[in-house]
C-alpha positions as CSV (number, residue, x, y, z in Angstrom):
1,M,-40.6,133.7,-172.7
2,R,-37.3,135.9,-172.7
3,A,-33.6,134.9,-173.0
4,D,-31.7,135.5,-169.7
5,N,-29.2,138.7,-170.6
6,S,-28.2,138.8,-166.7
7,R,-25.1,137.2,-168.4
8,H,-24.2,140.1,-170.5
9,L,-25.1,142.5,-166.9
10,I,-22.8,141.1,-165.1
11,E,-19.8,141.4,-167.5
12,A,-20.6,144.8,-168.3
13,A,-20.7,145.3,-164.8
14,R,-17.3,143.9,-163.9
15,E,-15.4,145.8,-167.2
16,R,-16.9,148.8,-166.0
17,A,-15.6,148.5,-161.8
18,E,-12.0,146.9,-163.7
19,Q,-12.1,150.5,-165.7
20,T,-12.7,152.5,-162.5
21,R,-10.4,151.0,-161.0
22,R,-7.3,151.6,-163.7
23,R,-8.5,154.8,-163.9
24,A,-7.7,155.3,-160.1
25,L,-4.4,153.3,-160.3
26,R,-3.1,155.7,-163.0
27,A,-4.7,158.5,-161.2
28,L,-2.0,157.3,-158.4
29,K,0.8,157.1,-160.6
30,R,0.2,160.6,-162.5
31,L,-0.3,162.5,-159.2
32,D,2.7,160.9,-157.7
33,A,5.0,161.3,-161.1
34,T,4.0,164.9,-161.1
35,N,4.6,165.2,-157.1
36,T,1.6,166.6,-156.8
37,P,0.4,166.2,-152.6
38,V,-1.6,162.3,-153.1
39,T,-5.0,162.8,-151.1
40,F,-8.0,161.0,-151.7
41,E,-10.1,164.4,-153.0
42,A,-7.2,164.6,-155.3
43,V,-7.0,160.8,-156.9
44,A,-11.0,161.1,-157.3
45,R,-10.6,164.2,-159.2
46,E,-7.8,162.8,-161.6
47,A,-9.6,159.5,-161.9
48,N,-12.8,160.7,-162.3
49,V,-14.0,158.2,-159.1
50,S,-15.6,159.1,-156.1
51,R,-14.1,159.6,-153.1
52,S,-16.4,157.0,-151.4
53,W,-15.2,154.3,-153.9
54,L,-11.7,154.5,-152.8
55,Y,-12.3,154.4,-149.0
56,S,-14.3,151.2,-149.8
57,Q,-11.4,150.2,-151.9
58,P,-9.1,148.7,-149.3
59,D,-6.1,148.7,-151.3
60,L,-6.4,151.5,-152.9
61,R,-7.0,153.1,-149.4
62,A,-3.9,151.9,-148.0
63,E,-1.8,152.8,-151.0
64,I,-3.4,156.3,-151.1
65,Q,-2.5,156.7,-146.8
66,A,1.0,155.1,-147.6
67,M,1.9,157.7,-150.7
68,R,0.1,160.7,-148.4
69,S,3.2,159.9,-145.2
70,R,5.6,159.1,-147.6
71,N,4.6,162.8,-149.1
72,Q,4.6,164.2,-146.4
73,P,7.6,166.6,-144.9
74,A,9.1,165.4,-141.1
75,S,8.6,168.2,-139.1
76,F,11.9,169.3,-138.2
77,S,13.0,171.0,-135.4
78,P,16.4,171.5,-134.6
79,P,18.1,170.0,-131.2
80,T,18.7,172.2,-128.0
81,P,22.1,173.1,-128.1
82,R,23.9,171.3,-125.2
83,R,24.9,174.6,-123.3
84,Q,20.8,174.6,-122.8
85,R,20.1,171.2,-121.8
86,A,18.9,170.1,-118.6
87,T,21.7,168.2,-116.9
88,D,20.5,165.6,-114.7
89,E,21.4,167.2,-111.7
90,S,19.6,170.3,-112.3
91,L,16.3,168.6,-112.9
92,L,17.1,166.7,-109.8
93,R,17.8,169.7,-107.6
94,R,14.1,170.5,-109.4
95,L,12.1,167.3,-108.2
96,E,14.1,168.4,-105.1
97,A,12.4,171.7,-105.0
98,A,8.8,169.8,-105.8
99,T,9.0,168.2,-103.4
100,Q,9.8,170.1,-100.7
101,R,7.5,172.5,-101.7
102,I,4.7,169.9,-101.8
103,R,5.4,168.6,-98.5
104,Q,4.8,172.5,-97.3
105,L,1.5,173.1,-98.9
106,E,0.9,169.7,-97.3
107,K,1.6,171.1,-94.1
108,D,-0.4,174.4,-94.4
109,N,-3.3,172.5,-95.4
110,R,-3.1,170.1,-92.7
111,Q,-2.8,173.3,-90.0
112,L,-5.6,175.2,-91.6
113,R,-8.0,171.2,-91.8
114,E,-7.5,172.0,-88.1
115,A,-8.2,176.3,-87.6
116,L,-11.1,175.3,-89.6
117,A,-11.9,172.0,-87.0
118,E,-11.4,174.1,-84.0
119,A,-13.3,177.2,-85.7
120,L,-16.7,175.0,-86.6
121,G,-16.1,173.6,-82.9
122,A,-16.9,176.8,-81.4
123,A,-19.0,178.2,-83.4
124,R,-21.1,175.4,-82.3
125,T,-20.5,175.4,-78.9
126,T,-21.0,178.9,-79.1
127,R,-24.3,178.2,-81.0
128,I,-24.8,175.5,-78.4
129,T,-24.3,176.9,-75.0
130,G,-25.4,180.6,-76.3
131,T,-21.1,181.5,-74.6
132,T,-19.4,183.1,-76.6
133,S,-15.7,182.8,-76.5
134,R,-13.3,186.3,-76.3
135,R,-10.7,184.5,-78.5
136,D,-11.6,185.6,-82.5
137,T,-8.7,183.0,-83.5
138,P,-8.8,179.0,-82.8
139,G,-6.1,177.6,-81.4
140,R,-4.9,180.7,-80.9
141,H,-3.9,181.6,-77.2
142,D,-4.5,185.5,-76.0
143,P,-1.6,187.7,-76.5
144,K,0.2,189.0,-73.3
145,L,0.1,192.5,-72.8
146,I,2.6,194.8,-73.1
147,G,2.6,198.4,-71.0
148,P,1.6,199.1,-68.2
149,C,-1.1,196.7,-65.9
């Protein structure tokens, strides 16, 4: 029977894992010290490890993400000059105008629906009775003729 050498294999695997971890930590420190953008790709290349291994290490992953967000430049957008900012009064006027426009559109929509209902009713009546109406626009009365009668 052969001797059980599994403890040696386990110890070698543990040592390899620790070396890999130390390489990744050193790579992070080097990238940070040289102001190189810290990305998973850059750390993996620098430490000679795989990106998937970096993603599988919760503490290293959190550190890389923290360094990435810390080193990203804040997007600078200058504030709008005071004279160009909308005042509360102007915003209220715009809101009132929009509300008025909505009311007008709702009224127009209601009138169009009523006109459509009348037109459809007239068309149905015509189809059923076979008589035609002289009016071409529902809801409108014949105009009065102006001129000699």
